[in-house]
C-alpha positions in Angstrom: 21.4 -3.5 18.0 18.2 -4.1 16.2 15.6 -6.5 17.5 12.6 -7.5 16.0 9.3 -7.6 18.2 6.2 -9.7 17.3 4.6 -7.2 14.8 7.9 -7.3 12.7 9.0 -3.9 13.9 12.4 -2.9 14.8 13.7 -1.6 18.2 17.1 -0.3 19.1 18.9 -0.8 22.3 22.1 0.8 23.3 24.9 -1.6 24.1 25.4 -2.0 27.8 29.0 -2.0 27.7 32.1 -1.2 25.0 32.8 1.8 22.8 34.2 4.9 23.3 32.5 7.8 25.2 32.6 10.8 22.8 32.9 14.5 23.9 32.8 17.6 22.0 35.7 19.7 23.2 36.3 23.5 23.0 39.6 23.7 25.4 43.0 22.0 25.0 42.9 19.0 27.6 44.7 15.5 28.4 42.9 12.9 26.8 41.5 9.9 28.9 41.7 6.4 27.9 38.9 4.6 25.7 37.4 7.9 24.9 36.5 10.1 21.5 36.9 13.9 21.1 35.4 15.9 18.8 37.4 19.2 17.9 35.0 22.0 18.4 37.2 25.0 18.9 37.6 28.1 16.5 41.2 27.7 16.9 43.8 24.8 17.1 42.5 22.2 19.8 45.6 20.4 21.3 44.8 17.3 23.1 47.5 15.5 24.9 48.1 11.6 25.2 47.2 10.0 28.7 50.6 9.5 30.8 49.1 6.1 31.8 47.6 3.4 29.2 47.5 -0.1 29.3 48.1 -2.2 26.2 44.7 -2.4 23.9 43.2 1.0 25.3 41.9 3.2 22.6 41.6 6.8 21.8 39.9 8.7 18.8 39.9 12.2 17.6 37.7 13.7 15.0 37.4 17.3 13.8 34.3 19.4 13.5 35.3 23.2 13.3 38.0 25.0 11.4 40.5 25.3 14.3 41.6 22.0 13.5 43.1 19.8 16.3 46.6 18.4 17.2 47.4 15.4 19.5 50.6 16.2 21.5 52.8 13.6 23.5 54.4 13.4 26.9 58.0 12.4 27.6 58.8 8.9 26.0 55.9 8.6 24.0 55.5 8.0 20.2 52.8 7.5 17.6 53.3 4.9 14.8 51.3 5.7 11.6 52.1 3.2 8.8 55.8 3.2 8.3 56.2 6.6 10.0 56.8 7.3 13.7 56.4 10.8 15.4 59.3 12.5 17.2 59.5 10.6 20.6 58.6 12.8 23.5 57.0 16.4 23.8 58.2 17.5 20.2 56.2 14.7 18.6 52.5 15.0 17.4 49.7 14.3 14.8 47.6 17.1 13.7 44.8 17.4 11.1 45.1 19.3 8.1 41.4 19.5 7.1 38.3 20.2 9.3 37.0 16.5 9.3 39.9 14.7 9.7 40.0 12.0 12.2 42.1 9.3 13.6 41.7 6.3 16.1 44.6 5.1 18.1 45.6 1.8 20.3 48.3 1.4 22.9 50.5 -1.2 22.0 53.5 -0.5 24.7 52.0 0.6 27.8 52.1 4.3 28.6 54.4 5.0 25.6 53.5 3.8 22.3 50.2 4.3 20.3 49.3 3.2 16.7 46.7 4.6 14.2 44.5 1.8 13.5 42.5 4.0 11.2 42.3 7.5 9.8 40.4 9.8 7.3 42.1 12.9 5.6 45.4 14.2 5.8 47.5 13.9 9.0 50.6 15.8 9.7 53.2 13.7 11.4 56.0 15.3 13.5 
């Protein structure tokens, strides 16, 4: 947040709390709640939803490498994207189509149901 000091100069402070922690990821992994991931793998990066998530927790995924990304699900999980829903369980997923596609998700039913609250690009829904 900018603040103005006595000589009309601005200084920036990092908020003390809130916001996702962003990590560039090069290996397939499980996602952790309230984190953002940047896909930096030369081949498809698969990130799996956390098995435990409270209502209101968030996840974000952004691309930066030609390998693209996929968000995989665990048993009984699904993701709502507008009027579409992924296949429930391990067969369902969201995936990028282009390098810089991205999504933000919020958990709306504890442990099982996520909603895309924003996206950029073309996302494949399985």
